[in-house]
C-alpha positions, 0 to 999 in steps of 0.5 A: 590404887596400886601403881602399875608397872608398864604393860602392853595391852593387846587384843591378840596373844603375843607369844611368838611362834611355837617351837616343837622339837623334832627330836623323835630320834633322840635316845632316852628322850623320856628323861628330857625335861625341856618342854615340847612347845614354847607355849606353856600352861601350868600343869596343876593348881597348887593352892587357892586363897579366897573365892576363885571359881574353876581355878583348874581350868587355867591348867587346860588348853581350853576351857571356861576359864577361872573367875576371881571374886574379890580379894583372892589368889591362885598359885599355879604349878608348872611342874618344873622350873620354867622361864618366860613372859606371862600373858593373861587373857582376861574377860570384862571385869566388874570394875574399871579400877580392877587389877590382877597381879602375878608373882613368881618363885622357884621354891615352894618356900616363897609362894606369896600373893604379895611378892616374888622371890628375890633377884637381889640381896635388897629383898623380894621382887615386886609383882607384875600388875595388870590394869584389867579394868581397862577392858577385855583382852590379852595382857602381857608385860614388856619383855624386860619383865620376862622371869628367868626361873620359876616353878610357881606362878600366883595370880592375885586379885586384890580388889572387890571386883569380879574378874574372869580369866580365860587363859594363863600362858607363858612364852618359854624364852630360855635357850632361844636358839635351841631346838629344845629337845634335840639333844646331841648327847645322852646318858643312860644306866641301870640307876634311874636316879643317876639318869634323872640327875644327868638330864636335870643338869642338862636342863639347868643349863638350858634355863641358864641360856638366854637371849643376851638382850635380857640380862639382869640390869642389877638395879639394886646391886650392892643393896642388902637386906636380911630376909629375916627383916623383909617387911611386905608389901615393900618390894623391889623393882626388877627387870631383865633388859641389859644386853650382856653379850653379842649374838642371839644366845649366851650362857649365864650363871643363873636363870633367875639371877644373876643372868650374867656371864660368870667365868667360874660357872663355865668351868662346870657348865661348859663341859656339861653343855658340850656333852648334852645339848652341844650349844657351844655357840652360847659358850663362845658369846659368853667367853668373848664378852669376858675377853673384850673386857680384858685390861691392858695388863692382861687381867680378865674380869670377875664377871661380865657387864654390868657387874662391879669391876672387881679383881678375882685371881681365880675367876681370871683363871676360869676364863682361861680354862673356858677358852681351853675347854671351848677349843677342846670341844669345838676344835675351832683353831681359828677362834683360838688363834684370834684370841691367843695373844689375849690368852697369853697375856692372861697367863702372864698376868696370872704368873706375875703373882708367883713369888720367890716361894714358887707359889702365887701370892693372892692379894685379891679376895674375890672368888666363888664367895668362899671366905679367906681367899689370900696368900699362898692359897691352895685352890688358886695355886692348883687352878694356876697349875691346871691352867699352865698344863692347858696352856702348854698344850695349846702353845704346842698346837700353835707352835709357840714353843718358847711360851710352852717351855716358860710355863712348864718351868713355872708349873714344876716349881708350883707343884714342888712348893705346894706339896712342901708348904701346904700338904698336911700328912696328918689329915691327908689334905692340903691346908688353905695356906701357911697361916691357917689349919683350914682344909678346904674342899676347893683346894683339895679337889682342884689339887687332884683335878690339876694333877698337883698331887705327887702320886695316885696314893696321895690322890686316893688319900685326899678322896678318902679324907673328903668322903669322911667329912660328908654329912647328911646332905652332901659334901661340905665346903668349910671355906664357906662356913656351913655350906654345901657348894654344888659348884665345888662339889662338881669338881669333887666328883671329878676328883674322886674319879681321877683318884680311881674312886668311882663308887665315891663319886657315884655315892656323892651324886646320889647323896648331894644331887639326889637331895637337890633333885628330890627335896620338895622345897626344890624345883625337882628339875634344876639344881640350886646354887648352894645351901646349908650343911643342915639341909636348910635352903640358906646359902652362907654368903647371902643374907637374903634366902629367897635370892638363891638361884634354883637353876645354876649352871655351876651345879651341873657337874654330874652331867659331864662327870658321868659322861667323861668318867662313868661312860669313859668318853674323854676328848684329848685333842681339839674337837675330839681329834684324839680321845681316851675311852676309859670307863669307870662304871663303879657300882653301875651295871649298864651304861649307854652314853654318847655325844657329838662334836663337829667331827662326829659321834662318840659313844660307849655301851657296856654291861659290867658286873663282878669286875668284868665286862660281859658286853662292851663297845664304843664308837668314835669318828673316822679320821681320829685316833685314841686309846682304851683303858679297861682296868683288869680286862683281858680280850681283843678289841675288834673293829667293825671293819675287822681290825683286831687289837689285843688288850695289854694290861687292860689297855690298847693304844693307837686305835683308829676311829670307828666302832669297836667291840670287846671280844673276851679271850 
């Protein structure tokens, strides 16, 4: 007999209340991937092994049910990546010793009737086993066995018994506090693939948003096995019952794993969340879980509990970026003030590594799993420079002028030294540090994002050099071997836009994220954390391929990039008190996008062709001010209230909030 995992055997379906999104007014709702109900059933049968009668009936809300006869299994397809707690309604089995098992996987590569895909480097995950021979009724595992991400679910009978199954349901547990389809942001263009990528990013972050009581317990942390040598049916225990933050909802790095708070992931996910679902509460609980772990010397953690206590210079900086981003979108000055002393201490810890060269000397190797972090690293110094720019703005907000002046002096020296010591004019890229000829993706895109470059021409040169390295499956990250990193790729998108190379950004979105969304080995709904430059689903830093997460928040960069740059909506002051409207449509012809903050709605809508706008309008909240940049455009902006402002060299400043339209001259 197979030793069962602990289960609850109940006489009624334990799925909790249904939550149907009251979101009929949400623009472009047809693209939203989040389910309409938290009560899910599979949409189709993927495959059947052995003797199973009427397997398809479990894909229907009502029916006669399926019957498993002897050793057999059925793999069901939910049509997209989902998450939750499974329940089986089972009839009377022909044997009191009968068991049914359930396995899960995100990618079709790991469909198995013996094991689930991995949540640890230790190997594959053990199935859930239900002792259905005990009697008819509902079988639901303990909550710690909710599965954070799966598209495929396999029901397994491994005995000679006959077992009728009346229904198979999943209680969808992701984004626990959200009205799942009531997005506060939207994006639409004339390119359907680009639209789908925007919404897949939003949905990926929803799957990565969890009840903090169900973080990964990391029971096999540090144990490693190569996927090439995993011998079934040896599998690993797993459960999601570690409380990782306070509150009722939090954002994590991945849906299946790690289900922990990672600051690096938030540097992409936070902005994409802000312009789609608007769930800043889950961001705040995550950031607070990092700040509570800050050490007396100011160091912030590599990751939240229960991960190793590891020093990471760059992830320390990402926590500070997260705090700045949260303030930018929420405008919550009280929150910033409460954490200001911790923020300042964190900045001081970071700048304490700056040596006589003017650059930070990095001694901690931990980063986003890239190789060779250390020395006067261009990525770390670019991110530090970015943080110091943010820190100066926040200090001005809180009237901390002495800190702002100090940080300005340090930042200016970093910019000078980085360009003197690390710029390689021959390649048109920065080198990783003085001891190598490696030209990393991460450091070069961050140099543009941070404005560490000395000119627009230099940024454009980097953009062109990076594009020249693209392969069939996306932009390589040579600092991590033969790897395509959607995390660093998300920053590369911003870098191309910042270098005024909108078409390059769009080309990369279609190439890299188009591959991730459309490849049949993927979930066709969420974005994988990393893969190989040859297109194989191998992520170089890991030894266990089934462990790779197919729903990772750090891979959602296009969602924000398209809103901020293609649509051109950028908040420059707290909560959008000030703003910039600067669309870069590239080869998109029409764009209609927007999102809301506590101040109100921001939106743009336009038609652009042949370098000209035949239609352009935007809306910003009242009691806000901003500027507009429409490159190469002449005309007059007219507000709904009748105000007029002429564009001078394509720009207008000092505009008040409201709705404005472009009238051509």
